[in-house]
Phi, psi and omega in degrees: 000133178272142180296332180296326179296317179295315180297318181297312182294319179297320179294322178296314179297322181292321178293322179294329181289337180293333181268002181236173179290344180296334180291329179297318179292323177295320179296319178295320178298314179295321178295322178296319177296320179298317179297315179297317180295314181298318180297316180295319180298314182292313183297316180292326177296318179291316180297319177296323178299314178290309187293314180292329174297316177297313183298316181294324176294316181295314182286324182283331186252319191250293194275337187062175181280322177223132177251131179246123175243133183210146177283347180254138179292131178284129180288163178298327180293318180294317180296322178293321178297320178294317183293330180274359178292141181298130180094348179265128181271316183198159172219131181223151173273136181226154174220148180225151174206156179251132182210191177242147182227149173210152177266187182293333184235019183232167176273182182287140176221151180292142183213135175259116186260126178250124176266134181232153180289167182295328183260033183300324182292336178271315183289322186219077180294334179295329178297314180295317181296318182290327177298319180063076179292121183254347178208139182069214181204170176251126182217090182297347179289343176277110189299328180251023179273149180215142177245127185250152171292152186300316181290323178295316179298321180293322183290335179251012177054051180238153177209178179307128182097345179285159177253129177236158182238135177249139184272138175218173179245136179234160180113192181253167180304130180093347181219045179288147177225140180292144179215146179250143177240128182274141176228153176256127180289120179257342182196164177234132178245156180218087184279344180094354178257111192302321182301320179282318180296334184268337189218018184241143176224148181242128181224168174296156181304317182299329181291328178295321178295324176295331180274003180087014178278188183075215181146216183274354182240136172267138184244132180231140178249132181243133174246138181256159175295323178233110185294343179274347178270058186287318186299313181295313180296319181293319179297320180293321179292320179298322178294320181291328183263011179301133181093347179256126179297124183198169176220133180244141178226129178275164182295332180290322179281324183294326180242035189302313184293318182292312181292328176295322178294319178297318180295318179296318178301317181292318180296318180297318179296319178297317180296319180295315180289336179290346176298335176300320180292329177295317179295312180293331176296317176296322178297315178296320180301310182290328177296313180288327178297319177292320179297322178295319179295318182290335183252025182296331177294313178298321179296320179297319178298315178299318179296320181293333179276001175113359179289133178281154180304321182291333177291317179293324179299322180297330177298314182284328175295322177295320176300318177297321178295323178295318178300314181293316181294319179296314180294317181294320179296316178296320179295322179296315181298312180295317181297317180294321178295317179294317182296318182291337183239028187298322180291324175293324178296313178298320178298319178295316179297318178299318180298315180296312181297318179295325176295317179295314180296322178296319178296317178297317181296318179291328180290318183282322182206128181285343183259346183289140178286138181284126179291148181244134179257129176219111184297322182232062180292133177300343178294326184250335184239145180271059177194156179253342176206160182283122179285140182235134175219110182264121176256111189290339174292321176293322178299318177297321178296320179295318178300314180298320180296318178297319179291316182295326179296321178288321177296320178296317178298318179294324179298313182288325179292325184285351178297338181292340181299324181293345179273347181284127178258110184305317183299315181293317181296316182289334181283318187258345184235000000 
């Protein structure tokens, strides 16, 4: 069988359907696939925007791609060897401690203090970029300098130039006494991740030791060029640190529960939205099943002329593929346009609703204040706009899923062709 024969026959059947009611059902099937594809593209773009934002903040600021803990201090030579390893972007020594902080006019609040080396801006420029300094600057060379998260600074009424105090314990075992150490706020950061903005502070490494941080283990953070190439990077680091007592933890294990929750959330959302394809698949199935019944005379003629059942089935499967491809392509275009302009869409809807509410308010009462609608008001949400991240590999997968759902429906519907007996159809119909 030549493929041109299948294409010719499929095009004839498709043109004939335009003059009948069967084309309407095909259009509805294609439209349903378009709606499902567009919904998945937009929802996944928004979910990726939120989730990848969280992941990048966690990996860029806190956990790093690989964490190395060792009781022995890594020499400058060893750190340089790790940094020059292929695939490794940077390695820095970090220290953390949990303490209490208060401003000149505020009470004590919990604070997570991160110590960074003096050359952090050179060794790990991504850390500075991810912090997003919005006021002042970060300068670890200032021994009593501290950089606060925006929400933390607001809660203790501190800003660049203000003095804040961190609580520590001094003395010997059995006779510890609380002591406060003063720091000068040099900058405010706003990374967009509420947990860090609300409870994190950055100070020089030496300051963490003054606060009683550190301990028997030295902690180092390694960032890779590709965070997903963990096995290769980890193996190379293990070879360099062979013979040195140490423990390595990758970002996937260090944040296993949180990232697992994000992955589960995304999978559940995909499964729920994929039910649209199940409905449109049934619609396509019944549409093609009806088309086969209406064209049983033509099918009988084709069979009588020597066409095999599987050849005729391919004609209808191709029709199903055209329905799926048309719907999926339209859905991709609409979905990408909506995703890229989602904030403008929400803004337009807010403007329309506020205009309607304002008109209603003025009509009912000239003195009543007009209510305002804001879908993502900063008063209730920790964001000013919806983050969008489009992953084109996922978009290709969604397109394929839309086409395959229609092809599967056409495959099962076309099985009825093998039940058609050409002699009986041509004799009685």
